[in-house]
N, C-alpha and C positions, 0 to 999 in steps of 0.2 A: 755201824757203818752199813749202808745198804748197797753193797756192791753187786747184789744179786739182780739189779735191774739190768745188768749187762751180760747175765748168764746165758749162753746160748750163741749159735752161730747164725740163726735166723730168729729175729725178733719181730712179732707181729702185734703192732699197737692197735688196740681196738677199743671202742666206746662209743657212746652216744654222741650227737652233734653238739657243738658248743662247750665242750669241756676242756679244750685246749690240747688235745692229744697230738695234733700236728706239731705244734710248738714243742712239746715233750719228746716226740720222735726225733726232730731236729737236734735238740740238746743232747740226747742220748747218742745220736750218730756222731756228733761233734766230739763228745767225749770218748767214744770208741776209737776214733781216729787219732785223738791226742794220746791215747794209750798205747799206740803202736799197731793198731789193726787197720788193715785195708778194708774200708767201709763204704758201703752203698746205701743211701737212704732213698727210699722209692715212695711216692704217694699216688693213690689210685683215688683220692678224694676229688670229686668233680669240681670243687671250689678252686683246686690248685693252690691253697694257702701257703703251702711249703716253699714255693718260689719267693714269696715275700720275706719269710723268715731267713732264707738262705741267700738272698740275693740272686737267684738264677733267673733267666728269662726263658724265652720260647725254645731256645736251642736244646734245652733238656727234654723236649718232647720227643726229639729223635734218638738221641743216644745219652748216656750219663755224661755229665760234664764235671770237670773238677772244681771243687769248692775250696778245698784246703789240702796242702801238702805238708805233713809233719813227719818226715822220715823217722822209722820205717812205716809209719801209718800214712793214711790219706783218706780224704773224704770226697766222694762223689755224690751227685744228686741226680734222680731221674724223675721225670713226670709222665704219666700215662696218657697217651691219646689213643683210644680204641681203634679209631679208623687206621691211623698210621701203623699201629701194630698188627692189625688185620692184614693190611696191604703188604707189609714186610713178610709175614708168615706165608702168605700166598706165592710171593716172589721166591721165597727160601724153599718150600716144600712141594710146589706144583711140579709135575713130572717134567714139564718143558714150558717154554715161553708161551706157545700157543694155548696150552691148558691155563696158564695164568691169565692170559688175555680173555679167555672165554668167560672167566669169572668176573674180571674187572669190567667187561662190556655189559654184563647182566644188568638190566634195569633195576631188579630187586636189589642187588648188591649195591649199585651207586646210590640209589635213594634211601635204603633203609638199614643195610647191614651195620652201619656205624651207630645206629640209634635204638636198635632192638633191645627189648628187656633182656638182660643177662649178658649182652655183648661186652659190657664194661668189665664184669667179673671173669668172663671167659678169657679176655685179653690180659687182665691182671695175672691170671694164673699162667698164662703163656710167657708173659714178660718175665714173671719170677722164675719160670723154668730156664729161660734164655740166660738170665744173669747168674743164676746159680751154676748152670752148666758150663759157664764160661771160665770159671776158676779164677776170676780176676780179684775176688773179694774173700776176706777172711769172715766178714760178718755183713749180712744184710738186714736192714731195719725197714720194715714195711708199714707204712701209715695207711690204714684202710678207711673206706667211707664210713659214715655213722652205723651204729649197731646192726640195724635190720639189714642194710645193704652189705655190711661185713659178712653177715650170715649167708648171703648169696655167694659171696666169694669162697667161703669155706665149703659150700656145697657144690660149687662149680665143677671140681674134678669128677664127682660121682654123676652129676648130670651129664657131662661130656662123655663119660664112659657108657652111659645108657643111651646116648643120642642115637647111635647108629641101629639100635633095635627099636627105635621109635616107629610107630605105624606110618606116619607121614612119610619118614625116610624110606621105608619099605615100598610105600605106593609109588613114590617117584622113581625108585630104581627097578620096578617091575618091568619085565620085557614088554609089557602092554604098550609102553611108550616107544616110539621109534628113536632112533639115535639123534634126531634133531629136536628132540625135546617136545614131541606131541604135535607134529605137523598136522595130523588129522584128527585132533582133539574133538573139534565141533562134531564131526560125524560120528565118532565113537560115543561121545556123551549123549547125542541125540538118540542114537540106536539104544542107549540105556535109559532113555527117558530123563536124563539128568541135565540137559543143556540149559533149560529155563532156570532150574534151581541153582546151578552153579553161576550163572550170570547174575542172579538176583543176589546171591549171598556173598560171593567173593569177586566175581568178575573173572571172565574167561582169560583176559590177558594177563591178570595178576597171577592166576593159577599156572598158566604157561611160564611166566617168569620165575615163579618159586620152583617149580618142577626142573626148570633148566638150571637154575642155580645149584640145586641139590645135586643133580647129575654131574655137573661140572666140578662141583666140589668133592664128589665121591673119592677120587683118588687121595684126598688128603685126610679122611675120616680116621684111617687106621692109625696115622702118625698123631693126630689129636688125642685120640684115645690112649695111646702109649704115654704121651707126655702128661695126660691127666693122671694116669695111675702113678707116675713118678712124683707129681706134684702132691698128691694125696699122701703117698708115703713120707715125703718132706715134711709136710705140715703136722704130721703125727710123730715124727721122729723125736729121739730123745734130746738132740740139740736144738730143737726148735721151742721157743717159749712164747706164749701170748701174754702181753702185758694189758690188763684192763684198766682203762682210764675212766674214772667215774667222777661225776660232779658232787659237790657237798650238799648236805640237807637230806631230810628223810624222803623227800619226793624223788630223789635220784636212785634210791636204793632198789625199785623194782627192775629198772634197767640194767643195773650191775647183776642182780641175781639172775635175771633172764639169761644173760650172756654166759654167766658161769654155769647154769645148768645145761646150756646147749654145749658148751665146750666139754663138760663132763660126759654128756651123752654121746659126743662124737669122738672121744677117746684123745682129746688134744691136751697138750701140757700147759698148765697155767703158771706163770711167774707171779711177781708182786702184783697187787692191786694198787694203782696210784689214785688217791682221791685228791683231785686237783683243785685249786683256788680256794682253799680253806682259809676263811677269815680267822685272824688271830684274836685271842682273848685281849680286851683293852687293857692297857697298863694302868699303874697308879696315877699317872699323869695324863690320862686321857680327857679329864675334864668332864663337864656336863654340857647339856643342850641336846637338840634335836640329832646332830650329827653323831654324837658319842652315843646316844641311845640307839640309833640305827645300827652302828657298828657292834654294839653290845648284842643286839637282838640277832644280827647275822652270825656273830661268833657263837652264840648259844644254839642257833639253829643248826649250824655245821658241826658242833660238837656232838649233838644229839643224832645227828645223821650217821656220823662216825661210830657212835655207840651202838646204833641199831645194826649197822652193816657188820660190825665186829661180833655182835651176838648171833648173827646168822651164818657165819663162817666157821669152818672148822679151826681148831687152835692152831694147826700147822701152816695156816694160810698167812702170808705176810701182807700187812696192810700199811701202806705208807701214806700219811697225810702231807700233801705238798702245799706249803703256804701260798697264799694269794700274793702275786707280784704287783707292785705299784702300776706297771705298765708291760705289755707283752714284749719279750725281747726283740729287738730290731736289728740286730747285727750279731756277728760271730762272737764278739767279746761278751756280749750279754747273754747269748746262748751258752758259753762256757761258764759263766757264773751260775746260771740255772742248773747245768749238769753238776757243778761242785755241790749245790745244795742237795740234789737228788741223791748222791751217793752218801751224804751224811745225814740223811733223815732216819730217825729212829722209828723202828717198826711198833705198831700199836699191838 
C-alpha cells in the first residue's frame, strides 16, 4: 500500500504540463479529507483546471470555498488570482488607507503589476503563507504550474528576500528623489546629460511611474521579506513533501530528472514519484488489429520509460506507476475512486 503519498502536512505537487497532476492533486486532497484531515487544495496553475475537477466556480478566487464536509475532516479549494492577492496584501499591510491608495492609483501598478514576470509566483508564495498561518487546515495540497514555472515558485522566497537590495530599488529610494516621486526629474536628468537617453530607452513618464510605485511600496518591503523567509523554511521543512508527477515514456524522463536534481540542490524533501497515465499491458483477450497493436506499442513504450527512470533513481526512491484512466474524473465520486487506486499501487 502506498499511503506515503499523503505523508506530510504540506504536499507540493509538481511536474510538467499535460501529465494530470492537477487531477491527482484533487484526488489526494479528497482522500485526505475523507481520512479526517481538514484539507485545503490550492492551484496556481494559470489554466485553473482544478475548478473543473472539483466543481468550483469563480468564488474560489477570493477565498477558499467548501467542497466536501466529512467530519472530522473537510475539503476546501482555492484558486489563485495574482492581482486580487496583491490588492488584498496591500490593503492588509499598508501603514494606512492613504498609503494603500497611493499604490492603487499608480499607473504602473494598475496596468502591469498583475502581469509582470514572477508576480504569479510571488503571490502564490504569499497566499500559501496566509493559508498556513491561518491554522484552519491540517494539510495543504498545492498544485503548481508546469515544471519550469514551478521552479520560479520555489525560488520566489529567495528572490523576494534579495529584492530590497536590488540596485533599482536603491536607486528609487535615494534621497536624490523628492518626496513626490521625482517632480524635477527632467531638470535633473538633463543636468546629467541623460534626458534624451532615458526618453529613448524607457520613457520619462514610465520611469516616474516605476519610481513612484517603488517608493509607495517601500513600507511593505520588510513584511514581504519576513514572510518570504518563513515560506522558504516551510518549503524545506521535514513535514513538507514534494510529489513529482511524470508522464510515461522515455521522452518524459529528462523532465523528471531535471526537477529531481533541482529539488536535491535546493534542499527540499521528495516524496513518491507518480508516473501517471501508464498504458496497461494488453491482456490475453485483447485480440488483434491496428487498435490492439497501438495499445501494445504504447504499453511497451511506457514500460521501457519506467525501467529507464527506475535505473536512474536511488534504490530508496519510491516510484508509483498510475494506470491510465478511461476518462478523467469528472466528479467527487470518481476522484474518490482514483484516490483509492493511488494508495493501493505497488511501488516499483
